[in-house]
N, C-alpha and C positions, 0 to 999 in steps of 0.2 A: 023728574026725579029730584031736581033741586028743591022743589017745594016740600016733598015728603020728608026728606032727611037733610036738614040744613047742615052746612059745614060748620065745624066748631069755631073757626075763625070769624064767622059771621055772627055768632051768638054773643050777647053781652054777658057780663058777669052775673047780673041779676037773673038772667034766663038759665044760666048754668047751675046755680046753687039755690034755686027756689025750693023751699020745703026742707024737711029733715033729711039727713044723709041715711041711706039704708044701712042696716046693721052689718051686713056682710062687707060693706065698703068702708065703714068707719074704722079709724085707727084706734087701737087699744092703747091704754096707758103702758108705757115701757119702763116704768120705774122698778127698782129692786123691791121684791116682796119682803116683808119683815121676817118671815120664817127662814128665808134663804140667807138673809143678813146675819141673823142670830146663829144659824148653823155654820156659816163661814167663819164668824168670829170665834165660835167654840172650837172649830177645827184648828184654827191658827193658834189659839191658846193651848190646846193639847200638844201641838207640835213644838211650840216654844218650851213648854214645861218638860217635855221628854228630852229636848236638847240640853236644857239646863241640868236636869237630873243626870243625864249621861256624862256630861262634862265634869260634874262635881264628884260623882262616884268613881269615875275612871281615872281621876287625877292621882298620880303616884310619882314620887320623886325617884329619879334614876340615880343611884349612888353606888359607890364602891364600898368595900368593907372599911377602908380607912376613913372615908367621909362619914360613915355612920358613927364611928368612934368619935370623930371631931365634933359632930353636931348631935350627939345622942340626946342631950337634954331637950333640945328643941323639936326632936322628932318623936318623942314618946307619944304613944297612942295615935300615931298618924299612919296612914297607909304609905308604905315605901316599897321600892323595887331595888333589890340589891343584886349585884353581879359579883361572883367570886369563884375561886377554884375550890373544888371539893377536897377537904383534907383526907388524905388516904388513911383508911382504917377507922374513920369516925362514924361510919354508917351503922345505925341501930334500927333495924326493921322489925316491927312487932306486927305480924300478920293477924293475930287474934283481935287486936285493937285497931288495925289498919292505921298505924302511926309510923312515920318515918322521921327519925332524928339524925341529924348530921351537922357537921361544921364546915364552914367555908372560910377561906382566907383570902387576903388581898394578894394580887399578883406581885406588886412591888414590895410589900411589907408582909412576909409570911407569918410574922409574930402576931399580927392582928387577926383574930378569928371571931366569927359569930356563929351561934348555934341556931339552927333552923328546925322547926317542928312542922311537919306536913301531915295533915290528918286525912289523907286520901290514898288511894292505891299507889304504890311505888311505880314510877315509870319503868318500862321494860329495859330501857338502855341506861339506867342510872349507874350500873356498875362500870360502864365505859365512859362516863361523863368526864369531859375535859373541864368544863365550867358549868355553873348553874346560875340561873336567874330566878330568884325567889321574890314573889310579891305577896305582901301581907302587912300585918300590924306589928310595930315594934313595942314590946311589952316592957314594963318598968325594970324587970330583972335582966334586960339586955337580950332576951330571946325574941326571935322573930317567928310569929305564928303565921305561916304561909298558907294561902289558899290557892295560889297559882305557882306552879313549878315548871320552868322551862329548862330542859337539859340540852346542852350543846355538846356534841361529840365531834371528835376529829373525823374528818371525812376520809374514808378509805379509798375514795375515787379521785383524790387529788393527784394530779400528775406531778412528777418530779420536774423541776425547772430544767429547761434545755439550754445549752450554750449555743447561741446562734452566731455564726461567724459570717460577716459580710466581707466580700472581697471586691475591690475595684477592678473593673475591666480595663486593661491597658489600651 
């Protein structure tokens, strides 16, 4: 039996690798195919461009009404986000044009007010609004044309603070 099938340890290198390697045993090239490389680079480029676009369009300064007055000239035609208290009685809702106009004031300085124009449906809870966050563009006439309007209302589910008394055990 040893004559018919010699042990691999007994064979020399020349006897093992004589002739061409059979196709099913040959190793194939393992490099990256050009079409996969191009597709991968294209995908990375699209992801990076979407990230840059998202960061530049979503950028908005968060300001109070008083800060808008102080920096008005540098903020013109820029996207800003303003927080303020709705001035009571300033709401002007025009349902036929779907336009809501109102004024907000600064919490610390009620004499400073900004007019907001919102050209979308009026939020349902706008009449109960404690404060409003308006995001949009500051126009040269001092008006803010908002395309995002967030209404913050006082919570009716807030609990009244409790007095907790601790006593030491003697």
